[in-house]
PLY file of the C-alpha trace (Angstrom):
ply
format ascii 1.0
element vertex 231
property float x
property float y
property float z
element edge 230
property int vertex1
property int vertex2
end_header
-58.07 56.56 17.67
-59.33 53.10 18.84
-59.34 51.25 15.86
-55.97 52.24 15.01
-54.95 51.99 18.89
-56.56 49.15 20.06
-58.03 51.75 22.29
-54.60 52.30 24.00
-55.57 56.25 23.54
-58.82 55.91 25.45
-57.03 53.82 28.18
-54.15 57.04 28.51
-56.75 59.34 28.85
-58.72 57.78 31.43
-55.36 56.95 33.81
-54.66 60.84 33.00
-57.83 62.06 34.72
-57.65 59.91 37.61
-54.38 61.36 38.36
-55.38 64.62 38.19
-58.54 64.23 40.70
-56.13 62.30 42.66
-53.01 64.96 43.04
-53.25 67.44 40.57
-51.10 67.90 36.93
-48.82 69.56 39.19
-47.71 66.07 40.83
-47.37 64.07 38.10
-44.08 62.77 37.45
-42.42 60.61 34.44
-41.48 60.90 30.98
-43.68 63.89 29.18
-46.27 62.47 27.57
-45.79 63.66 24.00
-48.58 61.42 22.21
-46.46 59.19 19.75
-46.96 55.94 21.29
-50.62 56.08 21.09
-50.86 58.19 17.72
-52.12 60.96 19.98
-50.84 64.04 17.80
-48.37 66.07 19.87
-47.57 69.11 20.33
-44.85 69.54 17.70
-47.41 68.20 15.82
-49.37 71.31 16.06
-46.33 73.37 15.53
-45.21 71.97 12.45
-49.29 72.53 10.95
-49.25 76.10 11.59
-45.73 76.74 9.45
-45.65 78.23 6.13
-42.93 76.01 4.21
-41.75 76.65 0.35
-42.55 73.17 -1.84
-39.42 70.93 -1.39
-37.38 70.15 -5.21
-37.79 67.27 -6.88
-34.61 65.34 -7.04
-35.50 63.93 -10.37
-37.72 66.07 -13.15
-40.74 64.03 -14.86
-38.13 63.91 -18.12
-36.23 61.54 -16.55
-39.22 59.24 -15.96
-40.49 59.49 -19.43
-37.07 58.58 -20.73
-37.90 55.60 -18.50
-41.41 54.58 -20.79
-43.59 56.22 -17.33
-45.71 58.46 -16.70
-47.15 59.69 -13.32
-50.56 60.41 -13.09
-52.55 62.01 -10.12
-56.04 61.66 -8.90
-59.19 59.46 -8.93
-58.75 56.85 -11.92
-62.55 55.51 -12.06
-61.85 52.73 -14.47
-58.70 51.63 -12.81
-58.44 47.66 -12.30
-58.64 47.25 -8.55
-57.30 43.90 -9.45
-54.33 44.70 -11.11
-54.05 46.79 -7.60
-54.29 44.09 -5.42
-51.77 42.48 -7.40
-49.12 45.49 -7.08
-49.42 44.98 -3.53
-49.29 41.31 -3.41
-45.35 41.73 -5.23
-43.89 43.44 -2.12
-46.20 41.46 0.39
-48.73 44.29 1.23
-51.71 42.61 2.42
-54.68 42.02 0.00
-57.49 44.25 0.36
-61.52 44.15 0.01
-61.55 45.08 -3.65
-64.97 47.66 -2.32
-63.43 48.61 0.45
-60.06 49.41 -1.49
-62.39 51.52 -4.16
-64.04 53.30 -0.95
-60.44 54.42 0.56
-59.35 55.42 -3.02
-62.64 57.61 -3.33
-61.40 59.68 0.46
-57.94 59.67 -0.55
-56.85 63.30 -1.03
-54.51 62.51 -3.37
-53.07 59.33 -5.46
-50.60 59.03 -7.66
-49.90 56.37 -10.17
-46.79 55.53 -11.66
-48.34 53.97 -15.31
-46.00 52.02 -17.91
-46.02 53.22 -21.31
-45.68 51.78 -25.01
-41.91 52.76 -25.12
-41.42 51.74 -21.53
-37.90 50.21 -20.84
-39.49 46.65 -19.74
-40.19 43.60 -21.78
-42.55 41.95 -19.08
-44.41 45.12 -18.21
-47.44 45.66 -20.55
-48.74 49.38 -22.06
-51.18 51.02 -19.47
-49.64 48.65 -16.30
-49.64 50.56 -13.18
-46.31 49.63 -11.39
-45.98 52.46 -8.60
-48.76 53.95 -6.32
-49.09 55.86 -3.50
-51.79 58.25 -1.87
-52.43 60.81 0.58
-55.73 61.88 3.28
-55.57 65.01 4.78
-57.59 67.18 6.79
-56.94 69.54 3.46
-55.55 72.83 5.96
-52.90 71.27 8.67
-52.21 67.69 8.74
-51.97 64.42 5.87
-50.47 61.00 6.01
-48.71 59.32 3.19
-49.94 55.29 2.54
-49.60 52.54 0.35
-45.61 53.62 -1.00
-45.04 50.54 -3.19
-43.31 49.89 -6.82
-43.19 46.85 -8.64
-40.01 45.02 -8.32
-39.39 44.62 -11.77
-38.92 49.00 -11.54
-37.40 49.51 -7.91
-34.37 51.30 -7.86
-35.32 53.50 -10.57
-36.33 56.45 -8.15
-40.03 55.55 -8.46
-40.44 55.36 -4.60
-38.75 59.09 -3.98
-39.84 60.55 -7.30
-44.15 59.43 -5.57
-43.34 60.87 -2.13
-41.58 64.09 -3.23
-44.35 64.82 -5.92
-47.38 63.98 -2.82
-45.75 66.09 -0.33
-44.79 69.04 -3.00
-48.70 69.56 -3.38
-49.26 69.11 0.08
-47.05 72.04 0.92
-48.43 73.86 -2.25
-51.91 73.48 0.04
-50.25 74.99 2.73
-50.30 72.02 4.53
-47.03 71.67 6.44
-47.38 68.57 8.95
-46.99 65.59 6.57
-46.94 62.15 8.27
-46.48 58.52 7.19
-45.97 54.82 8.06
-43.20 52.27 7.04
-41.62 49.33 8.39
-37.85 49.69 9.52
-36.21 48.25 6.32
-37.71 51.18 4.01
-36.78 54.02 6.74
-33.78 54.91 4.34
-36.37 55.60 1.57
-38.40 58.26 3.56
-34.65 59.62 4.97
-33.11 60.29 0.97
-36.69 62.18 1.01
-35.35 63.89 3.86
-37.13 62.34 6.64
-35.17 61.47 9.87
-35.33 59.32 13.26
-36.52 61.17 16.08
-34.56 60.65 19.41
-37.27 58.33 20.84
-37.17 55.95 17.78
-40.37 56.16 16.98
-41.10 59.56 14.90
-38.95 61.23 12.36
-38.72 64.93 12.59
-36.59 66.11 9.54
-34.80 69.22 8.64
-33.83 69.52 4.79
-31.04 71.64 4.11
-32.72 74.27 2.50
-33.21 77.52 3.03
-36.69 77.11 4.22
-36.51 73.95 6.10
-39.22 71.41 5.58
-40.52 69.53 8.59
-42.00 66.22 8.49
-42.90 63.72 10.62
-42.91 60.20 10.38
-43.78 57.17 12.53
-42.14 53.76 11.77
-43.72 50.53 12.74
-42.56 47.67 14.46
-40.65 45.08 12.25
-42.83 42.35 10.91
-46.21 44.73 11.78
-49.04 44.97 9.26
-48.74 48.05 6.57
-51.25 50.15 6.81
0 1
1 2
2 3
3 4
4 5
5 6
6 7
7 8
8 9
9 10
10 11
11 12
12 13
13 14
14 15
15 16
16 17
17 18
18 19
19 20
20 21
21 22
22 23
23 24
24 25
25 26
26 27
27 28
28 29
29 30
30 31
31 32
32 33
33 34
34 35
35 36
36 37
37 38
38 39
39 40
40 41
41 42
42 43
43 44
44 45
45 46
46 47
47 48
48 49
49 50
50 51
51 52
52 53
53 54
54 55
55 56
56 57
57 58
58 59
59 60
60 61
61 62
62 63
63 64
64 65
65 66
66 67
67 68
68 69
69 70
70 71
71 72
72 73
73 74
74 75
75 76
76 77
77 78
78 79
79 80
80 81
81 82
82 83
83 84
84 85
85 86
86 87
87 88
88 89
89 90
90 91
91 92
92 93
93 94
94 95
95 96
96 97
97 98
98 99
99 100
100 101
101 102
102 103
103 104
104 105
105 106
106 107
107 108
108 109
109 110
110 111
111 112
112 113
113 114
114 115
115 116
116 117
117 118
118 119
119 120
120 121
121 122
122 123
123 124
124 125
125 126
126 127
127 128
128 129
129 130
130 131
131 132
132 133
133 134
134 135
135 136
136 137
137 138
138 139
139 140
140 141
141 142
142 143
143 144
144 145
145 146
146 147
147 148
148 149
149 150
150 151
151 152
152 153
153 154
154 155
155 156
156 157
157 158
158 159
159 160
160 161
161 162
162 163
163 164
164 165
165 166
166 167
167 168
168 169
169 170
170 171
171 172
172 173
173 174
174 175
175 176
176 177
177 178
178 179
179 180
180 181
181 182
182 183
183 184
184 185
185 186
186 187
187 188
188 189
189 190
190 191
191 192
192 193
193 194
194 195
195 196
196 197
197 198
198 199
199 200
200 201
201 202
202 203
203 204
204 205
205 206
206 207
207 208
208 209
209 210
210 211
211 212
212 213
213 214
214 215
215 216
216 217
217 218
218 219
219 220
220 221
221 222
222 223
223 224
224 225
225 226
226 227
227 228
228 229
229 230
């Protein structure tokens, strides 16, 4: 936790111990601690992780994306061009990753989705086999998962590819019994995740979503401050 939070979690735990030693847990005052500000999972996370959910439906089928001349590919791609993936990140302002470390991150991802252009793709500037969309999820494989690095080439934005990737990742995770899914996004892109069923929580830092389906899907997303580095 300290590497992701700058040690905030450890500091909060130390303060809590001191309060209990001085006055006991019953005398603690102030707003109830939910664990959101320093990345610690809250009780709501634990409750969501124990739910049994029906997989969400897809807003657009694979046939729609095939009509655009693209395919969704899942899993590891040992032959993937890491430099090309970094170049895709750069088109939307993502920081460049060290190629060796990026390849290691991919190897340790639970699910990866690549959107790859075919020969019949609709763009004259996109070559066949080019990756125009990417997203990945990490997970403990049982309770929790987090979606990272959702990126779509500017040439291919507003085609539903970003939403399509998120929906497919969530669908696969829920089918595996993973009911607590989190993601990180800058405020400018929160609308995309609202379209996927995410909704800002009462504290404005987390998102607890309820979709209007017979079996509501509850997700959690954490929104970074504007201008913060993307994960």
